[in-house]
C-alpha positions in Angstrom: -25.9 17.0 22.4 -27.7 13.7 22.8 -26.9 10.4 21.0 -30.0 10.5 18.9 -29.1 13.9 17.4 -25.5 12.9 16.9 -26.4 9.7 15.0 -28.8 11.7 12.8 -26.0 14.1 11.8 -23.6 11.2 11.0 -26.4 9.6 8.9 -26.8 12.9 7.0 -23.1 13.0 6.2 -23.1 9.4 5.1 -26.2 10.0 2.9 -24.5 13.0 1.3 -21.4 10.8 0.5 -23.7 8.1 -1.1 -25.4 10.7 -3.2 -22.1 12.2 -4.4 -20.7 8.8 -5.3 -23.8 8.0 -7.4 -22.7 10.8 -9.8 -18.9 10.3 -9.7 -17.2 8.6 -12.6 -14.6 7.1 -10.2 -15.0 6.4 -6.5 -11.6 4.7 -6.2 -8.3 4.6 -8.1 -8.5 1.3 -10.1 -5.6 -1.1 -10.1 -5.5 -1.8 -13.8 -6.0 -5.5 -13.0 -9.5 -6.2 -14.5 -10.2 -9.5 -12.8 -8.8 -8.5 -9.4 -10.9 -5.3 -9.5 -14.0 -7.6 -9.3 -12.8 -8.5 -5.8 -11.1 -5.3 -4.5 -12.0 -2.4 -6.8 -8.9 -0.3 -6.2 -7.4 2.2 -3.9 -10.1 3.7 -1.7 -10.2 6.6 0.7 -10.5 5.8 4.3 -9.1 2.3 3.9 -6.0 0.9 5.6 -3.9 -1.5 3.3 -1.4 -4.1 4.5 1.0 -5.6 2.0 2.9 -8.8 3.1 5.2 -11.4 1.7 8.3 -13.3 2.5 11.7 -11.5 2.1 12.7 -10.8 -1.5 9.4 -11.6 -3.1 8.6 -8.1 -4.3 6.6 -6.3 -1.6 8.2 -3.0 -2.3 8.0 -3.4 -6.1 4.3 -4.2 -5.9 3.6 -1.3 -3.6 5.6 1.1 -5.8 3.7 -0.2 -8.9 0.2 -0.1 -7.5 0.2 2.5 -4.7 2.6 5.1 -6.2 3.0 4.9 -10.0 -0.4 3.5 -10.8 -2.3 6.3 -9.0 -0.1 8.9 -10.6 -0.4 7.5 -14.1 -4.2 7.3 -13.6 -4.4 11.0 -12.7 -2.1 12.0 -15.6 -3.7 9.9 -18.2 -7.5 10.1 -17.5 -10.0 12.9 -17.2 -10.7 12.7 -13.5 -11.3 15.2 -10.8 -9.6 13.0 -8.2 -6.6 14.7 -6.6 -3.6 12.8 -5.2 -0.9 13.3 -2.5 1.4 10.4 -1.6 3.7 10.5 1.5 6.2 7.7 0.9 8.4 6.8 4.0 11.0 4.8 2.2 13.0 3.4 5.2 14.8 0.7 3.2 15.7 2.5 -0.1 17.1 6.0 -0.5 15.3 8.6 -2.7 17.8 8.4 -5.6 17.7 4.6 -5.8 13.8 4.8 -5.7 13.9 7.1 -8.7 16.4 5.0 -10.6 14.1 2.0 -10.1 11.2 4.1 -11.4 13.3 5.0 -14.5 13.7 1.3 -15.3 9.9 0.9 -15.0 9.1 4.0 -17.1 11.5 2.9 -19.9 9.9 -0.6 -20.1 6.4 0.9 -20.2 7.2 3.5 -22.8 9.7 1.7 -25.0 9.4 -2.0 -24.2 13.1 -2.0 -23.4 14.7 -3.6 -20.4 17.5 -1.6 -18.8 17.9 -3.0 -15.3 18.9 -0.9 -12.2 22.5 -2.1 -12.3 22.9 -1.4 -16.0 21.4 2.1 -15.6 24.3 2.8 -13.1 26.8 1.0 -15.4 27.9 -1.4 -12.7 30.8 -3.7 -13.7 30.6 -4.7 -17.3 27.0 -3.6 -17.7 27.5 -0.2 -19.4 24.7 1.9 -21.0 25.2 3.1 -24.5 24.7 6.8 -25.6 21.4 5.7 -27.1 20.2 4.2 -23.8 21.4 7.3 -21.9 19.3 9.5 -24.2 16.3 7.2 -23.5 16.9 7.5 -19.8 17.2 11.3 -20.0 13.9 11.5 -22.0 12.0 10.4 -18.8 13.0 13.6 -17.0 9.7 15.4 -17.7 7.7 12.5 -16.3 9.6 12.6 -13.0 9.3 16.3 -12.8 5.5 15.8 -12.8 5.9 13.3 -10.0 6.9 16.2 -7.7 3.3 17.4 -7.7 2.1 14.1 -6.3 4.6 12.4 -4.2 6.9 13.3 -1.3 9.6 10.7 -0.5 11.1 10.7 3.0 14.1 8.4 3.3 15.5 9.4 6.8 14.9 7.4 10.0 11.6 8.3 11.6 9.4 7.0 14.4 5.6 6.6 14.5 5.1 9.9 16.2 7.2 11.7 13.5 5.0 10.3 10.8 1.8 11.0 12.7 2.8 14.6 13.4 3.6 15.3 9.7 0.3 13.9 8.6 -1.7 15.7 11.3 -0.1 19.0 10.2 -1.1 18.2 6.6 -4.7 17.5 7.7 -4.8 20.8 9.5 -3.5 22.8 6.5 -5.8 21.1 4.0 -9.1 21.0 5.9 -11.1 22.0 9.0 -11.1 19.9 12.1 -14.4 20.3 13.9 -14.4 19.7 17.7 -17.1 19.2 20.3 -17.4 19.8 24.0 -17.8 16.8 26.3 -18.1 16.6 30.1 -15.2 14.6 31.7 -14.6 13.6 35.3 -11.2 14.4 36.6 -9.4 13.9 39.9 -7.6 16.7 41.6 -4.0 15.6 42.2 -3.8 17.5 45.5 -7.1 17.0 47.1 -8.2 13.8 45.4 -11.6 15.4 44.8 -13.4 14.4 41.6 -14.9 17.2 39.6 -16.5 17.6 36.2 -15.0 19.8 33.5 -15.7 20.4 29.8 -13.0 19.4 27.3 -12.8 19.7 23.5 -12.4 16.5 21.5 -12.3 15.6 17.8 -15.8 15.5 16.2 -15.3 15.3 12.4 -13.1 16.6 9.6 -14.0 18.6 6.5 -11.3 18.4 3.8 -10.7 21.4 1.5 -11.0 18.9 -1.4 -13.1 15.8 -0.6 -11.8 14.2 -3.7 -8.1 14.3 -2.7 -6.6 10.9 -1.9 -3.9 11.1 0.7 -1.8 7.9 0.6 0.7 7.2 3.4 3.2 4.4 2.5 5.7 3.0 5.1 8.3 0.6 3.8 8.7 -1.3 5.9 7.3 -1.8 9.4 10.4 -3.3 11.1 12.5 -0.3 10.0 10.6 2.3 12.0 12.6 4.0 14.6 11.6 2.8 18.1 9.7 5.2 20.3 10.9 5.8 23.8 10.1 2.8 26.0 8.9 0.6 23.2 10.4 -2.4 21.5 10.0 -3.0 17.8 6.7 -4.9 18.4 5.3 -2.0 20.4 6.6 0.6 17.9 4.8 -1.1 15.0 1.6 -1.4 17.0 1.9 2.3 17.9 2.3 3.2 14.2 -0.6 1.0 13.2 -2.8 2.6 15.9 -1.8 6.0 14.6 -2.8 5.0 11.0 -6.2 3.8 12.2 -6.7 7.3 13.7 -5.6 9.1 10.5 -7.9 6.8 8.5 -10.9 7.3 10.8 -10.6 11.0 11.4 -9.3 12.3 8.1 -10.1 9.7 5.5 -6.5 9.1 4.7 -5.3 5.8 3.1 -2.4 4.2 5.0 -0.3 1.5 3.3 2.0 -0.6 5.5 4.5 -3.1 4.2 5.3 -5.9 6.6 7.3 -9.1 6.1 6.2 -12.5 7.0 8.0 -14.2 9.9 11.1 -16.1 8.7 9.7 -19.3 10.2 6.7 -19.2 7.8 9.1 -20.2 5.0 9.6 -23.6 6.6 7.7 -26.3 4.8 6.9 -28.1 8.1 5.5 -25.0 9.9 2.0 -26.3 9.8 1.8 -30.1 9.7 -1.4 -31.5 8.3 -2.2 -28.5 6.1 -2.0 -28.5 2.3 1.3 -27.4 0.8 -0.3 -24.3 -0.6 -1.7 -23.2 2.7 1.7 -23.7 4.3 3.5 -21.5 1.9 1.3 -18.6 0.9 1.4 -15.5 3.1 -1.1 -15.2 5.9 -2.2 -12.9 8.7 -1.0 -15.5 11.2 2.4 -15.4 9.6 3.0 -11.7 10.0 6.4 -10.9 11.5 7.0 -8.9 14.7 3.3 -8.4 15.5 0.0 -9.7 14.1 -2.1 -6.8 15.4 -1.5 -4.9 12.2 -3.6 -7.5 10.5 -6.4 -6.7 12.9 -6.2 -3.0 12.2 -6.1 -3.2 8.4 -9.2 -3.0 6.2 -7.5 -4.9 3.3 -4.5 -7.2 3.6 -2.8 -8.4 0.4 -0.2 -11.2 0.2 2.3 -11.8 -2.6 3.6 -15.3 -3.3 6.4 -16.7 -5.5 6.0 -20.4 -6.2 9.4 -20.6 -8.0 11.1 -20.0 -4.7 9.9 -23.5 -3.6 10.6 -25.1 -6.9 6.9 -25.8 -7.6 6.3 -26.9 -11.2 2.6 -26.0 -11.1 0.7 -23.6 -8.9 -3.1 -23.1 -9.3 -2.8 -24.6 -12.8 -0.1 -22.1 -13.9 3.0 -23.7 -15.3 5.7 -22.3 -13.0 8.2 -24.5 -14.7 7.9 -22.2 -17.7 7.1 -18.8 -15.9 9.8 -19.4 -13.3 10.4 -16.2 -11.2 8.3 -14.2 -13.5 5.1 -15.4 -11.7 3.6 -13.9 -8.7 0.2 -14.6 -7.2 -1.7 -11.9 -5.4 -3.9 -13.0 -2.5 -6.6 -11.2 -0.6 -6.0 -12.2 3.0 -8.5 -9.8 4.4 -11.2 -7.5 3.1 -13.4 -6.0 5.7 -16.0 -4.8 3.1 -15.9 -7.8 0.8 -14.7 -11.3 0.1 -11.3 -12.3 1.6 -10.8 -15.2 -0.8 -9.6 -13.5 -4.1 -6.4 -14.5 -5.9 -5.0 -13.7 -9.3 -1.9 -14.7 -11.1 0.5 -12.0 -12.4 3.4 -11.8 -14.8 6.3 -10.0 -13.0 9.4 -8.5 -14.4 11.6 -7.7 -11.5 14.2 -5.8 -13.5 11.6 -3.2 -14.6 9.1 -3.4 -11.7 6.4 -4.5 -14.2 3.2 -6.4 -13.2 0.5 -7.6 -15.5 -2.5 -9.7 -14.7 -2.2 -13.1 -16.3 -5.1 -14.8 -18.2 -6.8 -17.6 -16.4 -5.2 -21.1 -16.7 -6.5 -22.7 -19.9 -6.9 -19.4 -21.8 -5.0 -19.5 -25.1 -3.7 -16.0 -24.4 -1.6 -17.5 -21.6 0.7 -19.2 -24.2 2.4 -15.9 -25.1 3.6 -15.5 -21.5 4.9 -19.1 -21.5 6.8 -18.4 -24.7 8.2 -15.1 -23.3 9.7 -16.8 -20.2 10.5 -20.3 -21.4 
């Protein structure tokens, strides 16, 4: 098969996708953040997302909110033909704790009641009442529905283990098409070079083209090392595997990676503005920066209250305190990498809400809520 014919076939597949998208109501899963969606429209097939922040800022909570619960709620609450499967490799938090965190979120969304993680478990003097227990129990049906969408894996695993599970899923949910190519090989005994035909991957046809397969790893540094590789090499191997799953099968990898500890030092970059020193960056990624190269979209989360800033991008942090997070687009291969929005954040309930722009009178209610 010559290159001209091959490119023609790829063009036809691309044209078919463009035509289909013209008639789809949704071609991505929206964030539920109206202004931010003008920059990055949502969760897309065949995109690799990187989430980064300093330790303790809320990377996992953000990922849970927007890459697990938001897609599931979107499917449950809208008339869409989008299908969803989430593989969540929770290497930092066990399954039960992940669900308890989800219970706190669900209660806040449904009842506007704050029952934090520790109170749900009646730690120390924080005991739940019978009424609160009934409210918690009422969320059971919702979490039973989650079983149809999400698989949480909380044991140790290396990059190959994740790749093998996802490859098996691809094989059982679609058809892998292969092609023959001629390859030159050297005989180990004679040293003679000969040509032989070998099968290689060509393209993939999913059983359901509208299924979104999201692969979440939380977080990169907790991956089990593969034989012969240090943590840097292990993360890079995982990232390379995710690129292959994205390119070959249209899967949507999501990798959580911390910023290097040194990036929290105010004198890290002398001569730069205070803001550019503090907000997350691709340069500041811990362990390895090559993940930033591989990702299509990199998002950074920042908490100005950690640095005792009174004002950040005209938001009154002195009033919002730790309830403020800014969401930064650090990289967007298909669009602008300069987007940023302010968000109201309630850590006890894993709740995020896009804040009005500074100067908007609607912002006052958030100032009063947190003052």
